[in-house]
N, C-alpha and C positions, 0 to 999 in steps of 0.2 A: 615386312615388319610393320606391326599391328599399332596402331593407334592408343593412347591411352583412352578414351571411351570403349574403345572395344574391350578390353581389358578389363572393364567396370563393368561392361553387359554381360562377358561373359563370366564372371566372378560374382556376380548376383542377377541371376537373371531377372527376377521380380521387381529392379528400376525400370523395365521395360514394360512400356504401357500395354506393349499387344502380349506379353507374355501370359500364357493361359493361365500359370500357376498365381497368378495377380488376384486379388480379390476386394476388388472397390469398394463395396457395401461395407467391410470389416473399415475400410479408411473412413471410411464416412460415418462410419458406428464409435470409432476411438474418437474421432473430432469432434462427435456430438459431447461424447464423454467426459471430453478433455473440457469444452466449454462449462459442461457444466460442474463440472469443479469448480471453474473458476469463477463461475458465478457463486456456487455454495462459500467460496472462501470469500468474495463481494458481500455476501447477505451476513456473514459472520463479521466481519469488520463495520460493516455498516452500525452492525446490533451494539457493538462496542462501543462505538461512535456515540449514537444516540444516547446510550446509555451514560456517557462520558458526557453530554449536556448538562442530566439532572444531578450523577454524582461528581461532585469534585477530586472523587481520588483518581479515575479514570481520562485519559486524554480525550481528545473530541478528534482535533485538527488529524492528526497521524493515520487513523487510523479510517478516515473517511478520505484520504488519499487513498490510501490501501484500499479501500472498494472500489474507488473510480478507476485505479489501477485495475485491478479484478475485472469489475464489471466491462472494460475495455476492450478486455480479451475474452470476454465468455459471451457479452449481451451489449447490443449497441444501442438497443431500444430502453435499457435497465439504466445505461451509463448516460444517455443523453435526456431519462428522467431522473438522475440523480445531478447531469450537472447543470438543469434548468431548475431546481428543486429552489424556492424562495427563501430557505434558511441552512439549505446543507451546501447550495451550490458555488455562493459568490468564495467559499474561503479555498475549495477546490480550485475554482478559475483562478482566482491569485495566484494563487502559487504553480500554476501551469505557465500563467502569460507571461507575469513578472518575478514569479520567485518570493511572494511579498506573504508577509505575515503582518494584519492588522497588530495596530496599536491595545484595541482590547484582548487579543487573544493573546500576544507577547505578555501584559501585565497578568493575566491569568495563570500563565505558564508558570511565570516564574514566582508566582505568588505560593502556582500548589506547590515547584519543586522547595521552595524555603520551607514552607508546610510538613511536606515529608521527611525531611532533614530534620526537624525537629518533634514530630512522631514517634521516629526510629530511635530516638536519643531519650524522649521523653518512656517509651517503653521500655528500652534499657538494654538495647543490642549490642553486641560489644563495640568497641572502638573503633574496628578495624572496618566494619560494614559502616559504620557513620561514615567514615574518613572517605571511604571509595564508593558511599553514596554520595556524598559531599562534592568531591573530586568528578565525577561523572553530570553529575548536574549543574554543575558553575559551568562546566563545557559544552552544556546541551543550551544553558542561557547564553554564553557567548553567542553561540551559532545562531540560537535564534532573535536576540538582540541586534545583530550585525545584519537580518533583512533587511530591505527594504519596507517600505510602507508602501502597499496599493493606494495607486493615483484614486482619485477620487472621481 
């Protein structure tokens, strides 16, 4: 009787490291390509987060968390730089270590959410859009406000 590993090896000879059909150079290239995609996605998220610092309509913390996630998979060096950054690092560390959001970030987020609902109403979008946005942002605000504050 043939065991399951032997069946897999016969079904897919490329899984066997000694198989002459296996091309490790392609695996290395694919790995480098995947890392490059993670790094590119991280820089896009980082750019949105940094723009969000100056442009109140865009969020800041969420894209920074996404950037840290992407960099952790694409580049240890860039991830370390981001985590140790004087301004950008603390919110990421607070979230990773404590699941916490600062009072200032919570306040700014809730104010901007209220402003967004007002802006959508002021522009004159349909009532269903205003209600859908308001419900969504109320749920997000509840989530934010129930997160702990980081320890000092």
